[in-house]
Each structure stands twice: as structure tokens, then as C-alpha cells.
C-alpha positions in Angstrom: -9.4 29.9 4.1 -6.8 30.6 6.9 -9.6 30.1 9.5 -9.9 26.5 8.4 -6.1 25.9 8.1 -5.3 26.4 11.8 -7.7 23.6 13.0 -6.5 21.2 10.3 -2.9 21.7 11.2 -3.8 21.3 14.9 -5.5 18.0 14.2 -2.5 16.8 12.1 -0.2 17.6 15.1 -2.5 15.8 17.5 -2.7 12.8 15.2 1.1 12.7 15.0 1.7 12.9 18.7 -1.0 10.4 19.6 -0.6 7.8 16.8 2.5 8.1 14.7 5.2 9.0 17.3 4.4 6.1 19.7 4.4 3.7 16.7 7.7 4.9 15.6 9.2 4.5 19.1 7.8 1.0 19.4 9.2 0.0 16.0 12.7 1.3 16.9 12.6 -0.6 20.2 11.5 -3.9 18.5 14.2 -3.5 15.9 16.8 -3.0 18.6 15.7 -6.2 20.4 15.9 -8.2 17.2 19.3 -6.8 16.3 20.7 -7.7 19.7 19.8 -11.4 19.3 22.7 -13.9 19.1 23.2 -17.5 18.2 21.8 -20.0 20.7 19.2 -17.4 22.0 15.7 -18.9 22.6 13.1 -16.8 20.8 9.4 -16.5 20.0 8.2 -15.6 16.6 5.2 -13.3 15.9 3.2 -16.4 15.0 4.1 -18.1 18.3 6.8 -20.5 17.1 9.4 -21.1 19.8 12.9 -22.0 18.8 16.6 -21.6 19.3 18.7 -19.5 16.9 21.1 -21.8 15.0 22.5 -19.2 12.5 21.8 -16.0 10.7 21.8 -15.5 6.9 22.7 -11.8 6.6 22.4 -11.8 2.8 18.7 -12.6 2.8 18.0 -11.2 6.4 16.8 -14.6 7.5 17.3 -16.6 10.8 17.5 -20.4 11.0 15.7 -21.7 14.1 15.8 -25.1 15.7 12.2 -25.8 16.8 12.8 -29.5 17.7 15.8 -31.8 17.7 17.1 -31.9 14.1 14.2 -29.8 12.9 15.2 -26.4 11.5 13.1 -23.6 9.9 14.0 -20.4 8.1 12.1 -17.2 8.9 12.6 -13.6 8.3 14.5 -11.8 11.0 11.8 -9.2 11.4 9.2 -11.9 12.2 10.9 -12.6 15.5 9.0 -11.1 18.4 11.8 -11.3 20.9 13.5 -13.6 23.4 11.5 -16.2 25.2 10.7 -15.1 28.7 13.0 -16.4 31.4 11.7 -18.9 33.8 9.5 -20.7 31.3 9.8 -24.4 30.5 12.3 -25.5 28.0 9.7 -27.2 25.7 6.5 -25.9 27.1 5.5 -29.3 28.6 5.4 -28.1 32.1 1.6 -28.0 32.3 0.4 -31.3 33.7 -3.0 -32.6 32.6 -5.3 -33.8 35.4 -3.7 -31.8 38.1 
């Protein structure tokens, strides 16, 4: 019985250090990025929606984004991937067709 226990514990430790620990670290980093966001930050959601933060609803953990002039959507704060990359177009219309 103890002969089989050592390899099983070893495999469990390997699984933890290869799979679980990096996932935990990435989740903490993502949460820190989302927590640092402020009003008027331009962000991208996990689904690819780009918008500007208008306000936060802390009671329901939601964010209100402006995705177009006078167009607002509510989404869960955890569904924000992060800030929009610097140097990209304001509305994404920088690609010219027929160039």
C-alpha cells in the first residue's frame, strides 16, 4: 500500500505545480487588473466588446460601458479582459478597405 502512495502523492504535487499554481497566479493578476480600472478607462470585454467605463455598480459588481455615443451596456466586472491596448484606433475604423 505505501509503495503505491508515494507515486500518487508525487503525481499530485506535479499536477499542482504544473497546472493549478499557474492558473491561480494568472487569476490573481487578472483580478488585480480589473480592480485597478477607473471611470473613463477604455476596456475590452472577454467577448471582444470595446467600450469606455461610465460607472461602477458596486452592489451588483457590474460595470456600465459606453460602446457608442449614447449607447450603454451593463456587464459583470469580471467579464472585462482588461484595458484596450495603447496606440489602437479610437473606434477601430483605422483599417482602410481597398488599400
